[in-house]
C-alpha positions in Angstrom: 7.8 12.3 28.5 5.4 15.2 29.0 1.9 13.9 29.5 -0.5 15.7 27.2 -3.4 13.3 27.5 -6.7 15.1 27.4 -10.3 14.2 26.6 -11.7 14.5 23.1 -14.3 16.9 24.5 -11.5 19.3 25.4 -11.0 20.1 21.8 -14.0 22.3 21.7 -12.2 24.8 24.0 -9.4 25.3 21.5 -9.3 28.4 19.4 -11.3 27.4 16.3 -9.1 29.2 13.7 -6.0 27.4 12.4 -2.7 29.2 12.7 -1.8 31.8 10.2 1.1 29.6 9.0 -1.3 26.7 8.2 -3.7 29.1 6.4 -0.9 30.1 4.0 0.2 26.5 3.2 -0.7 25.5 -0.3 -0.1 22.4 -2.3 3.1 22.5 -4.3 2.3 20.2 -7.2 6.0 20.1 -8.2 6.8 18.7 -4.8 3.9 16.3 -5.3 5.3 15.1 -8.5 8.7 14.4 -7.0 7.0 12.7 -4.0 5.3 10.4 -6.6 8.7 9.5 -8.0 9.4 7.7 -4.7 6.3 5.5 -5.3 7.5 4.8 -8.8 10.8 3.6 -7.3 9.0 1.4 -4.8 6.9 -0.1 -7.6 9.9 -0.7 -9.8 11.3 -2.6 -6.9 8.4 -4.8 -5.8 6.5 -5.4 -9.0 8.7 -8.3 -10.1 8.5 -9.9 -6.7 4.7 -9.4 -6.3 3.9 -10.5 -9.8 6.5 -13.1 -10.9 8.4 -14.5 -7.9 6.1 -17.5 -7.3 6.2 -18.7 -10.9 10.0 -17.9 -11.0 10.4 -20.2 -7.9 8.3 -23.0 -9.3 9.2 -23.0 -13.0 12.8 -21.7 -13.0 14.3 -22.4 -9.6 12.3 -25.6 -9.2 11.1 -25.1 -5.6 8.2 -27.1 -4.3 5.0 -25.5 -3.1 5.8 -26.4 0.5 9.3 -24.8 0.2 7.7 -21.6 -1.2 5.1 -21.5 1.5 7.9 -21.9 4.1 9.8 -19.0 2.7 6.8 -16.7 2.7 5.7 -17.7 6.2 9.1 -17.1 7.7 9.3 -13.7 5.9 6.0 -12.6 7.3 7.0 -13.6 10.8 10.2 -11.6 10.5 8.2 -8.7 9.1 6.2 -8.6 12.4 9.5 -7.9 14.1 11.4 -5.9 11.5 8.7 -3.4 10.5 8.1 -1.9 13.9 11.9 -1.8 14.5 12.4 0.1 11.3 9.7 2.5 12.2 11.1 3.2 15.6 14.6 3.6 14.1 13.3 6.3 11.8 11.6 8.1 14.7 15.0 8.3 16.5 16.9 9.4 13.4 18.3 13.0 13.4 20.5 14.1 10.5 21.0 17.3 8.5 18.8 15.7 5.9 16.0 15.0 8.3 14.4 11.8 9.8 13.2 10.0 6.7 15.0 11.4 3.7 18.3 9.6 4.5 16.6 6.3 4.1 15.0 7.3 0.9 18.4 8.3 -0.3 20.5 5.4 0.7 18.3 2.3 1.0 17.5 2.0 -2.8 21.0 0.7 -3.6 20.6 -2.2 -1.1 17.1 -2.9 -2.4 18.4 -3.0 -5.9 21.1 -5.5 -4.9 18.7 -7.8 -3.1 16.1 -7.6 -5.8 18.7 -8.9 -8.3 19.8 -11.6 -5.9 16.2 -12.7 -5.4 15.9 -13.4 -9.2 19.3 -15.1 -9.5 19.5 -18.9 -9.9 22.3 -20.2 -7.7 24.0 -23.5 -8.5 22.7 -25.3 -5.4 20.3 -28.1 -4.6 18.1 -29.3 -1.7 17.9 -27.4 1.5 20.7 -25.1 0.6 18.8 -23.8 -2.4 15.7 -23.1 -0.2 17.8 -21.4 2.4 19.6 -19.1 -0.1 16.3 -18.2 -1.7 14.9 -17.4 1.8 17.8 -15.2 2.7 17.6 -13.3 -0.6 13.8 -12.8 -0.3 13.9 -11.7 3.3 16.8 -9.4 2.5 14.8 -7.8 -0.3 11.9 -7.5 2.1 14.1 -5.8 4.7 15.5 -3.4 2.2 12.0 -2.6 0.9 10.9 -1.9 4.4 13.9 0.4 4.9 12.6 2.4 1.9 8.9 2.0 2.1 8.2 3.0 5.7 10.4 6.2 5.6 8.8 7.1 2.2 5.3 6.7 3.6 6.2 8.7 6.7 7.8 11.4 4.7 4.4 12.8 3.7 3.9 13.7 7.3 6.9 16.0 7.2 6.8 17.6 3.8 3.6 19.4 4.7 1.7 20.4 7.8 -1.8 21.1 6.4 -4.1 18.1 6.4 -5.4 18.6 2.9 -2.0 19.4 1.5 -0.8 16.0 2.9 -3.8 14.4 1.3 -2.9 16.0 -2.1 0.6 14.6 -1.9 -0.8 11.2 -1.0 -2.9 11.5 -4.1 0.2 12.3 -6.2 1.7 9.1 -4.8 -1.4 7.2 -6.0 -1.1 8.7 -9.4 2.5 7.7 -9.6 1.6 4.2 -8.5 -1.2 3.9 -11.1 1.0 5.2 -13.9 4.0 3.0 -13.3 1.7 0.0 -12.7 0.2 0.5 -16.2 3.6 0.7 -17.8 5.0 -2.3 -15.9 2.0 -4.5 -16.7 2.5 -3.7 -20.3 6.3 -4.1 -20.6 7.4 -6.6 -18.0 6.6 -9.9 -19.7 7.7 -8.6 -23.2 11.0 -7.6 -21.6 11.4 -11.0 -19.9 10.9 -12.7 -23.3 13.1 -10.3 -25.3 16.0 -10.2 -22.9 15.8 -14.0 -22.4 15.9 -14.5 -26.2 13.0 -17.0 -25.9 9.3 -17.5 -26.6 8.9 -18.6 -23.0 10.2 -17.0 -19.7 13.8 -18.0 -18.9 16.1 -17.4 -15.9 18.1 -15.0 -18.1 15.0 -13.0 -18.9 13.8 -12.7 -15.3 17.3 -11.8 -14.1 18.0 -9.1 -16.7 14.5 -7.5 -16.4 15.0 -7.3 -12.6 18.5 -5.7 -13.2 16.9 -3.1 -15.4 14.1 -2.2 -13.0 16.5 -2.2 -10.1 18.8 0.3 -11.8 15.9 2.5 -12.7 14.5 2.6 -9.1 17.6 4.3 -7.7 17.3 7.7 -9.5 13.6 7.7 -8.9 14.1 7.5 -5.2 16.9 10.0 -5.3 14.7 12.6 -7.1 12.1 12.1 -4.4 14.6 12.6 -1.6 16.2 15.6 -3.4 13.0 17.7 -3.7 10.9 16.5 -0.7 12.4 18.5 2.1 11.2 17.9 5.7 9.8 21.3 6.4 7.2 20.3 9.0 9.7 18.8 11.5 8.3 17.2 14.7 10.7 19.2 16.7 8.2 22.0 16.4 6.5 20.4 19.4 8.0 19.1 22.7 7.2 15.5 21.8 10.3 13.3 22.0 10.9 9.8 20.6 9.9 6.9 22.8 11.0 3.3 23.1 8.7 0.9 21.2 7.4 -0.8 24.3 6.3 2.6 25.7 5.0 4.0 22.4 3.0 1.0 21.2 0.4 1.1 24.0 -0.4 4.7 23.2 -0.6 3.9 19.4 -3.0 1.0 20.1 -5.1 3.4 22.3 -5.4 5.8 19.4 -8.6 4.5 17.9 -8.2 6.4 14.7 -4.8 4.9 14.0 -6.2 1.4 14.7 -9.2 2.0 12.5 -7.0 3.2 9.6 -4.7 0.1 10.0 -7.6 -2.3 10.1 -9.4 -0.7 7.2 -6.2 -0.8 5.2 -5.8 -4.5 6.1 -9.3 -5.4 5.2 -9.4 -3.3 2.1 -6.1 -4.6 0.8 -7.2 -8.2 1.5 -10.4 -7.6 -0.5 -8.7 -6.0 -3.5 -5.8 -8.5 -3.5 -8.2 -11.5 -3.3 -10.1 -10.2 -6.3 -7.1 -9.2 -8.4 -5.4 -12.6 -7.8 -8.5 -14.5 -8.8 -9.9 -12.2 -11.5 -8.3 -14.2 -14.4 -10.2 -17.3 -13.2 -13.4 -15.4 -13.4 -12.7 -14.2 -16.9 -11.5 -17.6 -18.2 -14.1 -19.8 -16.6 -17.2 -17.7 -15.8 -17.1 -15.1 -18.6 -15.5 -17.8 -20.7 -13.6 -15.5 -23.0 -9.8 -15.4 -22.6 -9.7 -12.4 -25.0 -11.4 -10.3 -22.3 -8.6 -10.7 -19.7 -6.5 -7.8 -21.1 -9.4 -5.4 -21.7 -10.8 -5.9 -18.1 -7.4 -5.6 -16.4 -6.5 -2.6 -18.5 -9.8 -0.9 -17.9 -9.4 -1.3 -14.1 -5.8 0.0 -14.2 -6.6 3.0 -16.3 -9.6 3.9 -14.2 -7.7 3.5 -10.9 -5.3 6.1 -12.2 -8.2 8.4 -13.1 -9.7 7.7 -9.6 -6.5 9.0 -8.0 -6.9 12.2 -9.9 -10.3 12.7 -8.1 -8.9 12.3 -4.6 -7.8 16.0 -4.0 -11.3 17.2 -5.0 -13.2 14.3 -3.3 -11.5 14.5 0.0 -11.8 18.3 0.1 -15.4 18.2 -0.8 -16.6 15.3 1.3 -13.7 14.9 3.8 -11.4 12.0 3.9 -13.8 9.8 5.8 -16.7 10.8 3.6 -15.0 10.2 0.3 -13.6 6.9 1.7 -17.1 5.7 2.6 -18.7 6.9 -0.7 -16.1 5.1 -2.8 -16.0 2.0 -0.6 -19.8 1.3 -0.8 -20.0 2.1 -4.5 -17.3 -0.5 -5.0 -19.2 -3.0 -2.8 -22.4 -2.4 -4.8 -20.6 -2.8 -8.1 -19.1 -6.1 -7.0 -22.4 -7.5 -5.8 -24.0 -6.3 -9.1 -21.3 -8.1 -11.1 -22.1 -11.3 -9.2 -25.8 -11.1 -9.7 -26.0 -10.0 -13.4 -25.4 -12.7 -16.1 -22.1 -12.4 -17.8 -23.3 -12.3 -21.4 -22.9 -8.6 -21.8 -19.3 -7.6 -22.3 -20.0 -3.8 -22.4 -21.7 -4.2 -19.0 -18.8 -6.1 -17.5 -16.3 -3.5 -18.8 -18.5 -0.6 -17.5 -18.8 -2.1 -14.0 -15.0 -2.9 -14.0 -14.4 0.7 -14.8 -16.4 1.7 -11.7 -14.5 -0.8 -9.5 -11.2 0.6 -10.9 -12.2 4.2 -10.1 -13.1 3.3 -6.5 -10.0 1.2 -5.9 -8.1 4.5 -5.8 -9.5 5.1 -2.3 -6.6 3.1 -0.9 -4.6 6.3 -1.2 -6.9 8.1 1.2 -5.6 6.0 4.0 -2.2 7.8 4.2 -4.0 11.1 4.7 -6.2 9.6 7.4 -3.1 8.2 9.1 -1.4 11.7 9.0 -4.4 13.1 10.8 -4.4 10.2 13.3 -0.8 11.0 14.2 -1.7 14.6 14.8 -4.5 13.4 17.0 -2.1 11.1 18.9 0.2 14.0 19.5 -2.7 16.2 20.7 -4.3 13.6 23.0 -1.4 11.5 24.3 1.7 13.5 23.5 2.9 10.7 21.3 4.2 11.3 17.8 5.9 8.2 16.5 5.5 8.7 12.7 7.8 5.9 11.6 6.4 3.3 14.0 2.9 4.2 13.1 3.4 3.9 9.4 5.2 0.6 10.0 1.9 -0.8 11.3 0.3 0.1 7.9 3.2 -1.5 6.0 2.8 -4.7 8.0 -0.9 -4.8 7.7 -0.6 -4.8 3.9 2.1 -7.5 4.0 -0.2 -9.5 6.4 -3.1 -9.1 4.0 -1.0 -10.4 1.2 -0.1 -13.6 3.2 -3.7 -14.2 4.5 -5.2 -13.6 1.0 -2.9 -16.1 -0.6 -3.8 -18.8 1.9 -7.5 -18.0 2.0 -8.1 -17.7 -1.8 -6.2 -20.9 -2.6 -8.1 -22.8 0.1 -11.4 -21.5 -1.1 -10.6 -22.3 -4.7 -9.9 -25.9 -3.7 -13.1 -26.0 -1.5 -15.4 -25.1 -4.4 -14.0 -28.0 -6.4 -11.9 -26.1 -9.0 -10.0 -28.4 -11.4 -7.1 -26.8 -13.2 -7.2 -26.8 -17.1 -10.6 -28.4 -17.3 -14.2 -27.4 -18.1 -15.7 -26.3 -14.8 -19.2 -27.4 -13.6 -21.9 -24.7 -13.1 -21.5 -25.0 -9.4 -17.8 -24.4 -9.6 -18.4 -21.4 -11.9 -20.8 -20.0 -9.3 -18.2 -20.6 -6.7 -15.6 -18.7 -8.7 -18.0 -15.9 -9.3 -18.6 -15.6 -5.5 -14.9 -15.9 -4.7 -14.0 -13.1 -7.2 -16.9 -10.8 -6.4 -18.9 -11.6 -3.3 -16.0 -12.5 -1.0 -14.1 -9.2 -1.8 -17.4 -7.3 -1.5 -17.9 -8.7 2.0 -14.3 -8.0 3.2 -14.3 -4.5 1.7 -17.7 -3.7 3.3 -16.2 -4.7 6.7 -13.3 -2.2 5.9 -15.9 0.5 5.2 -17.9 -0.2 8.3 -14.8 0.3 10.4 -14.3 3.7 8.9 -17.7 4.8 10.2 -16.0 5.0 13.7 -13.2 7.3 12.4 -14.0 10.7 13.9 -11.4 13.2 12.7 -13.4 15.7 10.8 -11.9 18.7 9.0 -13.3 21.0 11.7 -11.8 18.9 14.5 -8.5 18.8 12.8 -8.4 22.6 12.5 -8.9 22.8 16.3 -6.3 20.1 17.0 -3.7 22.0 14.8 -4.5 25.2 16.6 -4.0 23.5 20.0 -0.7 21.9 18.9 0.6 25.3 17.6 -0.3 26.9 21.0 1.5 24.2 22.9 4.6 24.5 20.7 4.7 28.3 21.4 4.6 27.6 25.2 7.2 24.9 25.1 
């Protein structure tokens, strides 16, 4: 490997103007729309698992809580091995379609198969039933990793300009918000309709998963078809490295680690709140009819928030807009905890603000793209797939940690299922749903303060990389 390691201060000696090529690059919103289709495919895949798998395991398959916990723990342990391996494999891939597009093309069929198997009830009992469920779930996770990591890394190769990449990441967020709204509205009605029952059945879960799994395939193919890898890493002299050699450089890249940590903490805060929000509405607000309006308001506003990302990141920078939206969200959560819950209009209004700011999760891919360019410039290391695998694993880890922490805290405050809660328990639920996420999200925001890739610095880094490529 050529050692390109240089000091951060050396960037000031680089020609300030970006290359002529980068000046001409503009956001192609058609490409952005097709890139968003990949996220639609990912969500069609993982929505059923994220939302309904636990209740499917308990109520339909008949697994115990300890068996389900074992399945999830083993899956997360395997993710810690599998995700970096997948990222490294992508970085070493060279085909006529590119590095990442082949996986976006071919992995959806395997993902569809394993999704369907995961929601299949097999005629087995005891330990064999647990093992079969574990194999199917881990298989679905591996297939999802084979799609998700290349899809995330693809944004680094369909554009070179930092803001254009951010615009495409915003399109991804819009696709996520739109399909989430649709799925949240149609999934359960489909489960009941296809199951020919007033309550969810094995047939309903299975056929709904089949339908979503079939639909995800053309969505991913459309993404792969139109999202050409025009900004290939071969434009520099950086070559793929073994994982054991690349990881130390990635860990030394403080901007990558800041982005990974802020993603982990931000995801943990948002997941903790969303998983417990129904408890807040039912027991603190005390109005079951408000569940749908609050969830819908947040989902719609999150979609609207994604629409502001191109403007916000261009006006305030990625770091600036991330900090603004993060601390507005923290303030809104604290306010919701402090103010009495007798004003429904106020709760809806604050929920709308929280939903708008939750869109900032889609700034992280843009920050990661800049961090990869920084790693190339400073260390001569450009492991796109491996780097994005760390983001993927951080989200999965946040999911696992959140599940354990929130259930433990719920038990610690004295919550009793299907019963009238004491005032102390209601206060505890309020804190769990609003104060706890606010604290974790604030930690995420504080870490971003140390992220130092400004637009001006990125222009100089790009110019230096262009100059190096010409000399190579």
